[in-house]
N, C-alpha and C positions, 0 to 999 in steps of 0.2 A: 411512243411506247410507255418512256418511264413516268413522264407526267399523268397518263391517262390510265395504264393499265398495272401499276407498280403496287405499294401496301396502302395508299389512297387514292381511291378511284371515283372520279365524279361523274356521274351520268351525263352531262353535257359535254365533257373533254372526250369522253367514249367515243360519242357519236363521231365527232370531229376526227378522232384519231382513226375510226374504221375507214372514215373517206378516204384520209391520206393513207392509209395503208393499201387501201383498195386501189389508188390510183398509181402509187408508187410499183406494186406488182405487174399493173397492165403496161406499165413504161418501162419495164426495168429491162427488158431484151434491148430496147433501142439506147440503153443509158451504158450497156456494158458489152465487150467484146473479148476478145482471146487471139494473142497473135499465135500462141503455142499449145501444146497440149498441157503444158503446167499450167496454163492460164486459165485454160479451159474448165478445170477441175475447181478453180476459184470462183468460175462464173457460175458452176453449177451450185456452190455453197452460197452464191450472194442470194440466187434465185430461189433457194430453200430457206434462207434466213426471211427473205419478203414473203414467203409463202406462211411460214412459221407467224410472224411477226402478224399477220392479216389474221389467220385462224385462230391465235390467242386473244385477239383485239375483238373478233367476231363473237366468240364465247362469252366473253365477259360483257359484252354488249347485248346479247341474247339472255344470259343470266339475269342481268340487270333489269331488261325490259318485260322479263317474265315477274319482276317484283320480287327478285332475290336480294336478300339482305346480307350484312356483313357478317363473316366470319372469322375465326381467329388469327389467319395469316392477312385479311386486309380489310379495311374499311370502307363501306361506298357513303359518299356523301351527295347530298341533295338540297333543293331550296326550302322543301317541304318541312313541317314540323314532324320529328322524329317519335317514335315510341321507345323510350328510354328505360333501363332501370334506374334506382335511385342513387346506384354507387357511381353511374356514369357522369362525368361532367357536362353540364348542360350546353356548354360554350362549343362542343362538338355538334355537329347537326347529321348524326348516323342512327340506322336502324340496325338492330342486331338479330342475325338469324334465330330463329327459335326451332326450326326443324318442323313446322308445322305448318308448311306449306308445298304443293307437290313439286314445286321446281328444286326445294332445299333437300326432299327427300328421297330425290333421282340423281342421276350420274348422267353428265353430257357424253354424247358421242358426236364428235365432229370429223365431219367428211369433206373433201374436195373434190369435186366430181365435175367433169365437164365443163370448167371455167367456175362453178358455182359452190359455194358453204352450205353444206347441208347440217342440220342440227338437230340431232334427236335424245330424246330422255329415256333412258331405261332405269328400270328399279335396281335398287342395292341390293346384291344379293348378302343373305343373312350369313353369318360366321357360324360355319358347322360346329355343333356339340361335340367337343372330342375330349377324351382324357390322356391327351397326350404332352403334358407335362413332364418337363427333362427329369426331374426328381424322381417322377412316379416310374417311367420308363427305367431310368439308371436303378433305381430300388429293385424292379420287376429282373431286370439283367443280374443285380447281383444276387436275388435269391434264385435263380434259377428258372425262373418264370418267364424268360424272353425265350419267344418261339420266333426262328426266321421263317419267313414264308418266299 
């Protein structure tokens, strides 16, 4: 997970990590066991961690597979020639997210149902236009313009 899904993400390593995580999740029940109720809680935590591990890697793999590009919190590397602004070092082989593709404009919804990972994309909700700055609310309150509802 650290090599494939941390701040530097490689397309090829992600595929390998997804296969390993899927295999681990399918075999985890055979690898752990509990002799007491206290140990049973630990087994559930291990199973949940394995599932989360798989879901995160599947989401990353899906994003990269739909030509998602590097964002501020991580870099996606690959062997192809990248599209880079002049300010970036040419020794890094990355593409930067420009929010000009559908995968970059949407949010992933990841579900695990009946042993399968489901990934859907939904539209980003617009930030509502409201005039609720603290300073304005406080000024209205001090001027007795504040109305409780």
